[in-house]
N, C-alpha and C positions, 0 to 999 in steps of 0.2 A: 737456237744455235743454227738450226737448219736454214732459217731464213737468212742469217747472216752469211753462211757459206754460199747460199744461192746468190746473194747479192754481189759477193766477190766473183763468183763464177760468171755472172753475166757481163763482167767487165771484160771477159775474154771470149766467152761463147755466147750463141743464141739462147733464148729461154728453153727451147726444146732440148737442146744439147745439155744445158745445165740440169735439167730435170733428169735426164738419162743418167748423167754422172751421179746425181744424189741417189737414183734407184739402184746403182751398182751396175748398170748395163754397159757403161762406158767408163774409161779412165781418163782423168784430166792430164793435160801436158805438164811437163816439169815446170814450165813457166807459171801455170796456174797453181800448182802445188806449192811453190816458193812463195808466190803472191798471198796465198791464203795462210800459209804458215807464218809469214810475217806479220800479217794483219790480225789473225785470229788465234794464233798459237795452236793450230791443228797439227799435230805431228805428221811427218811424212809417212810413216808406217800406217797411219789411219786409213790411207787411200787404198791399202790392200783390201779392206773390207769396210767401206764407209758406212754401209747400212748398220752394221753391227756397232761401229764406233758411235754413230749418232744415237743408236738405241741405248747403249750403255753409258753414254756420257751426256745426258741431259741434265738441265738444272733440277728437275723433279727427282731424278735418281740420286743425285749428289745430296739433296736435302734428306732423302730417306736414309741414305747410308750414314750421314752425320747424325741423324736422330737415332738410328741404331747403335752407333758408337757411343752416344751420350747416355743411352739407356743401359748399356753394358758397363760403363764407367761407374754409374750411380750405385 
């Protein structure tokens, strides 16, 4: 997911700025936020703390939570 967001960010920003945004050091413009929301379904509120959003919403974490839910149901 992080790579996909980075690829969208470099459509608007330089590589250096895109990395700074992903590290949470800078905030993207509204134009970039809307572009990414439309293409990747990243909610606007995720940009308030993008590092936490990326950490908590990865494919691995969603697989683990699905596995946990399946075990509880069984």
